[in-house]
C-alpha positions in Angstrom: -16.6 -6.1 5.2 -13.4 -4.1 5.6 -11.9 -4.0 9.1 -8.8 -1.9 8.7 -8.1 1.3 6.7 -4.5 2.0 5.8 -2.6 5.0 4.7 -2.2 3.4 1.3 -6.0 3.2 1.0 -6.3 6.9 1.8 -3.9 7.6 -1.0 -5.7 5.4 -3.4 -9.0 7.0 -2.5 -7.7 10.3 -3.9 -5.8 8.7 -6.8 -8.3 6.3 -8.2 -11.3 4.6 -6.6 -10.9 1.6 -8.8 -7.3 1.2 -7.7 -8.5 1.4 -4.1 -11.2 -1.3 -4.7 -8.7 -3.7 -6.3 -6.0 -3.1 -3.7 -8.5 -3.6 -0.8 -9.8 -6.8 -2.4 -6.3 -8.3 -2.6 -5.7 -7.7 -6.3 -2.2 -6.4 -6.1 -0.1 -5.3 -9.1 2.5 -3.0 -7.5 5.1 -5.7 -7.4 5.4 -5.4 -11.2 5.6 -1.6 -11.2 8.8 0.3 -12.0 7.3 3.5 -10.7 6.5 1.8 -7.3 10.0 0.4 -7.2 11.6 3.8 -7.8 9.4 5.5 -5.1 10.3 2.8 -2.6 14.0 3.2 -3.3 13.8 7.0 -2.8 11.9 6.5 0.4 14.3 3.9 1.8 17.4 5.8 0.8 16.2 9.2 2.2 16.5 8.3 5.9 19.4 6.2 7.2 17.8 5.9 10.6 16.9 2.7 12.4 13.3 3.8 12.8 12.5 3.3 9.1 9.1 1.9 8.2 7.4 2.1 11.5 4.1 0.2 11.7 1.4 1.6 14.0 -2.2 0.5 14.3 -5.4 1.3 16.1 -8.5 -0.9 16.3 -9.5 -0.1 12.7 -6.5 1.7 11.2 -3.0 0.7 10.2 -0.2 3.0 9.0 3.5 2.5 8.1 5.5 5.7 8.6 8.5 6.4 6.5 10.1 8.0 9.5 8.8 9.5 12.8 11.0 11.9 14.8 9.5 11.3 18.3 11.5 14.2 19.8 10.1 16.7 17.4 6.8 14.8 17.1 7.1 15.0 13.3 6.1 12.4 10.7 8.3 12.4 7.6 6.7 11.1 4.5 9.0 10.8 1.5 7.6 11.1 -2.0 9.4 11.1 -5.4 7.3 14.0 -6.9 4.7 16.6 -5.9 2.4 15.7 -8.9 -0.2 14.3 -6.5 0.3 16.6 -3.6 -3.3 16.6 -2.4 -3.1 12.8 -2.1 0.1 13.2 -0.1 -1.4 15.8 2.2 -4.4 13.7 3.1 -2.2 10.6 3.7 -0.1 12.5 6.2 -3.2 14.1 7.8 -4.5 10.5 8.2 -1.2 9.5 9.8 -1.4 12.4 12.3 -5.0 11.5 13.2 -3.9 7.9 13.9 -1.1 9.1 16.2 -3.5 11.4 18.0 -5.8 8.4 18.6 -2.8 6.6 20.1 -2.5 9.5 22.6 0.3 11.4 21.0 -0.6 15.1 21.0 1.0 17.9 18.9 2.1 15.8 16.0 3.0 17.6 12.7 3.8 16.2 9.3 6.5 16.9 6.8 6.3 15.7 3.2 9.8 15.4 1.8 10.5 15.6 -1.9 14.2 14.7 -2.1 14.5 14.9 -5.9 13.0 18.4 -5.8 14.9 19.4 -2.6 11.7 20.6 -1.1 9.4 19.8 1.7 5.9 20.7 2.7 4.6 21.1 6.3 1.3 19.5 7.2 -1.0 20.1 10.1 -4.4 18.6 11.0 -7.4 20.9 11.6 -10.8 20.2 13.1 -12.3 20.4 9.6 -9.7 17.9 8.4 -10.7 15.5 11.2 -14.4 15.7 10.0 -13.3 15.2 6.4 -11.2 12.2 7.3 -14.3 10.6 9.0 -16.2 11.1 5.7 -13.4 9.8 3.6 -13.1 6.6 5.8 -16.8 6.0 5.4 -16.6 6.4 1.6 -13.6 4.0 1.5 -15.6 1.4 3.3 -18.5 1.9 0.9 -16.2 1.6 -2.2 -14.4 -1.5 -0.9 -17.7 -3.3 -0.2 -18.9 -2.9 -3.8 -19.5 -6.2 -5.6 -17.6 -4.9 -8.7 -14.9 -2.2 -9.0 -15.8 1.4 -9.8 -15.5 2.4 -13.5 -12.2 3.4 -15.0 -11.3 7.0 -14.7 -9.4 7.4 -18.0 -7.0 10.0 -16.6 -3.5 10.8 -18.0 -1.8 9.0 -15.1 -3.6 5.7 -16.0 -1.0 4.9 -18.6 1.7 4.6 -15.9 -0.4 2.7 -13.4 0.5 -0.8 -12.3 -3.2 -1.7 -12.8 -3.4 -0.5 -16.4 -3.6 -3.9 -17.9 -6.5 -4.9 -15.6 -8.4 -1.8 -16.4 -7.9 -1.3 -20.1 -6.9 -4.6 -21.8 
């Protein structure tokens, strides 16, 4: 049974349920992915502050923030592209909800796309809070499956670090 839900799991929920299942069941392929390495480099080089990669956890959630500006109460999440913007939005909404549960009120999010020289503001609504509860329940159900969900056969699968496990 899954104990902790992470921001990464929220992202994988929107990206690919099979990827989520493998990640949550300790089948990790990201260390071999060039795309993951590039994304990590962009994230790490975007903020030269000491407060980089801040781990925060509650009883059943764990997040690692790219950067948190405590004075402005703003979470900065750095992404290399806006191709999966919905995934990014829900990840940041999840991060905001975790900080709220830690007693920090009025938190906002900002998704930074350095390569595009753009950013996107993120706020958490009451409807989002309800949706996040549903998402977390679904994640727990997916992770507890005996076998991974079926492959999705989407265009992004060809660039996925799990491609070999799913299709070969």
